[in-house]
Each structure stands twice: as structure tokens, then as C-alpha cells.
N, C-alpha and C positions, 0 to 999 in steps of 0.2 A: 353665604360671599357668593355670588355666582359671575358667571363669565355672561360675558358681553352674547355671543356668537358659537354655534357650532358650525355654521357652513360653511360649506369649502373654499369659501373666498374671505372668512371670515379670520381673527386675528391669530396667531401661532405665538408657541412660547417654547423656543428649541433651547433646552437644559444640556451644557456638552457644543454649543455654539461657535466656542473659536475652534475646537478638533477639527479635522479636514473635509469629514463627513458632516459634521456641522456649519461650516462654511458655505459648502455646498449645497446644502436643506438651505440656507438659507438666501443664496442669490437664488435659486430656484424659485424658490418663495416670492420674495422681492421681482422678480422679471415678471411675476404673473399678478404683480400688483397686491400683494398680500400685505399686512402689518405686522411686522417680527418683533418679538424681542428676544434677542441673547442672554441665556444664565448661564458665566462661567468663570471660574477662577481668575483666567488669563481676560483681558483686552481681545479683541481680534486683531487683527496687525492691521497696520496701515493701510496697507496693500488693497486689502478685504473693503474697511471703510472709504476708500475713497473709488473703488467699485459697485458700491452698493450703494452710495451717496448719488448713483446716476442713473438707478433704477424706481420703476413704478413705486414698487413698493414702498413703506416709512419704517426705517428698521431704531432700534434704538438698543445698546448691548449695555448691558448691566456686569458687574462684575461681584461674583460671589461663590462663594462652598455647598455643594451638593449638600454637602452635611452639618449645612446649618438651617434647618426649617425654618427658625422661624425668614429667615434671612430671603428663604426659598419662595414660600409662603408671601409675603409681603409684595416681590415683585409679581410670582407670578399675577397676584387680585389685581394690581396695579394695571399690570399688561391690556386685562381684559381678554385676554386668549379662552376659544373656546376648546381651541385644541393644541394640545400637547405630545412635543416628538424627547425623546427620555435618552440624551446619547452621550453623556458625561461617563466615561470612565477610565480606567489608569489599563493601558493596553503590554500588561507585565513579561518581560524576561527572567530568565534563571538567576538573574544579581540581584532586581527588586522581589523576587519571589522568597531568597535566603536572607535581604536588610531589612525589610517591613512588610513582611505576611496579611499580618492584620491592614495595613492601607488599605490594602487590592479592596477585601471584603467591604471597608469601612466606606467607598465611592461608590464599587460594583454592585456591592448589593443595599449596602445603606445609605448610599445614592440615590438609587433606581426607587426604592421603599419611597423615600423623602418624597420624590417628584411623583410620585401616585398620589400620597397623604393630599399632597397640596393640590393636585388635581380636581382628586374629590371631595377639597375644602373647597375649591372654587368653580366647584358645578362644569365641570369638564366636560364636551362629551364625547370626546375620544382622549385616548392616552396611547401612544405609541409607543412603545418599549424596544430600542434599539437592540438588539442581543448580537450575535456572534455564532459563524458557521463553526467555530472553535468548539461547543458544546459537541459536535460528533465527534471531536478527538481521534481514536486509535480506530472507530468503525472508519474513518477515512482510508485505514490503510487497506483494506480488506472491498469495501464495497463498493459495488457499480457508481451507484448514483444514492446520495446522501438524501435523503425522505423525508419528510415533516413526519408521517406514520408509521413507517416502517423499521427506519434507520435507530439502533438504538444508540443510547447519548454515553458518550463513554469520553468526558475529559481528560485530557493528558496533564497540564499546567494549571496554576494557582487561576491562572488567568481563564481558560474554559472554566473550569468549576467553581469560582466567582460568575459565571454568568451562568450558567447551568441554574444554582441556585439565587439567582436573582432571578431569572423567570419564572420560576414556581411558586416564590413567595412574593412578588407582583401582579402574579394572577392571582393566588389565594388571596391578595388582599382583596382585588378586581370582586371576586367574587364575593367576599363579606359585607361589598360599599356597595356591591348595586354600578360599581365604575366601568365604564367600555373600556377593556386596554388591549389590545391588537401587537403579539411582540414578533417583530422582522426580526429573522435573524440573517444580517450581512456574510456576503460571500468576500475575496478577500479584493481589498477595496486599493485602490491608487488614484492619483491622477491631478486634476486643478487644486490647488488646494493647498496638497501635502506639502510637511515642511515640520523641521525640526521642533519637539516642542518636549516640554518635563512629560507630558502624560503618553507620551510611543517609545517604549524603548527600542525596536528595531522598524527602519521605515519598511516601506513593501519592495522587495524584486525589481521592480518596472522603474521604480525612484530612484535605488542603488546605481542604476544602469543609464539612468538619465543622469543625472548630475554628475557619476563618475564622464558620460558622454563630451557634455561640455563642460568640462575640464580640462579635457582633450586627451586622456588616463583610458590605458587600455582594459578592457572589459572581461575580465576571465571570469565563463557561467562556470557554477561544478558542475552544474548535467543542463536535459535544457529544459527541466521542468515546465510541464503542461500544466494545462490548471482554468477555472474560468475564473480571470481575472475581471473585476468589477468596476467599469471607469466608475469617477467619482460623481458624475452629471446621472447616470444609471442608476447611483448607489440613492441619490437626491430625489430622481422622479420613483422610486418604487417608495420609500419612505412616505412620498408623497401621497402613493396610490391608496396607500394603505392611511393615512390621513383623511382623507377626499372620501374613499369608498363609503355609500351611506350602509348597510350592511354584511359587511365582508362576511362570509358562511363560518371561516376556519377564527380561530385564538389565535394559531400560530401559524406565519407564514416564512419562507426560505425566500430573502432579498437576494439571487443571484444575477451571470452576464445572459447565461441559456447556453454562452457558446464555449469553449474553449482552444485556447493558441498557449504553443511554447513560448518559454522568453528566448529561445533561439529566432522564432519567427519577428520576434520585438526587436530584438539588436540586426535582424535582414533590413529592416523596412527602417527605423532609425537611419543605416546607413545609406539608402537608396538615398532617403530626404539628407542630411546630414555625411557627403561625403567624404573621407578621411579618419569616420569611426572606427577604430580597430577594435575588433573580441575575436573570442577564440571558444573551444568547451576547454576545459583544465586536464590538464595533462593526470595520467594516476597518482593519485599520492595530493596532488594538487590544489589547493583547500579552494582557489577563486576568490575573485575579490568584491562577489557577490554574497551576505547572506540570505540561504531560506528559513524560514522558520520552518522546518520539520527536515529533517533526509527522507523521508518518501515524498511522493505527486499522489497529494489526495484529490479522492472521486469529487467530480461535482454537483453543484446542489440544483437539485430539478425547482422547477417555478410552476410546472405547471397551475398548480394553482394558484396562486399569483396571480398568472396570466388570467385563469377563466374568471375567480371573484372579483379586481377590482380592471380588471383590460389594461394592465401594467404591460406593455414591451420594451424590450430593452433596445436603445437607438444608437450603441457606438460598438461596432466591433472594432479589431484591430484599427483600421485604417483610422476610422471615424477618430476613436478616441487619441491616438497617436497626433493629426492634423491637431484638432482641438487641443490638447495637453503643450506641443509645442510653441503655438501663438502666447498661449497662459504662459510658457518659461520665457518667451522673449518679452514680453511685456514684464514679467514678474521674476527677472532675473536671478534676485537676492533670496525669492524664500528656498528655491532650487537649491544654491548655489552654499547656501550655511551649511555649516558644519551640525551634523545630527550630536556627535561629543561632548561639542559647548553648548546645545539647547537648556534653554531655559527650567 
């Protein structure tokens, strides 16, 4: 079995294409006129299907489970894609860790290997395995920056542990099969297409802020929480950079924003754009209304190697991201206002 082309304008197969970063990647590829096949357990939301139908590239959505190796291989073979983006994952919180720990590894490790195996069987020219900055874990408490070469991996939860295991497993498989695999460790993403789904247990803090703002609720931040927040369009551009680069020098890259801003800055800019918004920092002992991923502010990820080897340049600072995101939210209010607790 052979894929039709591995060129930078040839078809792309996106495993996990209905996740919010997956949708952002599909959108970016379609805007560039690339044919995309999305493979996901869930269909894309109707809003995405409507937008994608107006873009130059051809889009096909295939519903399937990455743990179903046969169905995955059949879908990838039919797609004729020479490049594969592997994004399917369960982003697990403590409740899921306690309830279904094996499922986290079945999807995040077993599914990643299944995508790599299908890519090898189809003769894919490049597989980009999308990992996570969560692999740095506890190192983010004390490091000045999170560096691909120098920072120890010390994941703290089963999600991070499974992502570290998936990186190692996929790279080992790639070495055994001569498969061109590049690993991209995503920073903390937010923005367009983020919505309530059954695959992510906690929305990003910026999403929580925007959802509360649109409901007219007061936003209470537990702390300012500066972070290198990565807008969805930049996340997609970084993944595309790894898909397109002819011969990147490294196997593993950080996919980050390249700049840091606190949630307080987001609230201030949002209030400038939407007068009447109410927000404040929590009083001592007050929990706040925005759930944060960790009780500390994680160090930012370096992206110098990604810049140097692929030419990637982040395009969305806070102002640009918020302008794009608000326009998206105004056009798709149901996606932002849906309750996370009632996610499918």
C-alpha cells in the first residue's frame, strides 16, 4: 500500500480531527487548498462542516476509533494521504484517572502506535505525532524555560505520563520501520473551535473566562497565572510547519507561543472590547470561578529550534488572538456557551 504523495500540498490525514486543535489544523490545511481526511470517534460539529465546505481544500470526515487498527488503516489507505498528523488523545483529569486509567493509555499510547503503524503500512512520507508540554510536568515548577534537550521529563498525572510513553513508543517504532516521525509538544492551547467534548476533562482557562463573560457572569481569577498561551491558529501553523518542512534536523520540537501573558491581561483586554465585563482576583481563601490546570505557574517552552528548522513564526499575540476569537465566538455562540459538564 502506498500513499499518493508526501509533498507539502498533497493530502493530509488527521487522526483526532474533531478535537479543537484538530479542527484548527483541518481549517488551516483547507484554507491552503489541501485535501484533508479527518478520522475521529466523533463527527466534526455542524459549524465546522459548514465553514470547511466554503474553503478551497476538499474535506472528508470519517468516524472511527484509533484503537480500531483495521478501520484506521482502511481510512488512511482510502485517503491517499502522504502526510499524517496524529492528535487523537484523552486529556484526562483526576476523576478520569481514578475511573478509567487504562483507557487513557489505550488511546494515548495504543492509538498513537496504531496511527504510526497505519502510516508505515501506507508509505506515509511524514507522520507528526502531537504530544504535549505536560511531559515536562514537575520540571515546570522550577525551570526558567522548558527546553527539548535540557529539561528533564517529569510528568505528574496519567495524561502526561501517557504522552511521554507515547513519544518513546512512536519514536522506537519509527526507528524500527524507517518511518519519518516528528514529535511536536504542544503548549497550552486555547481559542477557536474549543468546545465541550468528552475527550477533554478541563477547558482552558481562557475558554472558561470567555464563556463566563458571554454569560454575563463575574470572573474571579485564583491568581494572575502568566503562561505562554498558544492560540489555536498558531498551534495549527506549528503542526503544519512540521508536516511541511523538508528535512527537520530534530525528532522532537516544542510547539509554543513564544510569548507570555497573564490571565489578568486577557480580562483587561476583554473588558476593553466588551464593556460591562466584571472580573477580579480572588480574595485570600476564595477558590475563584476559573479552574487552573496546576497550583503553580509553569515555565514557558522554548521554540527557537522550531523557528530555526521550519521557519515557524507565531502570528497571534494576545490582541490578535482575542480579535479572531471574539469574531469566531460571535459567529458560533453555541460552541462557546455549551456546558462543559454536559459534554458528550
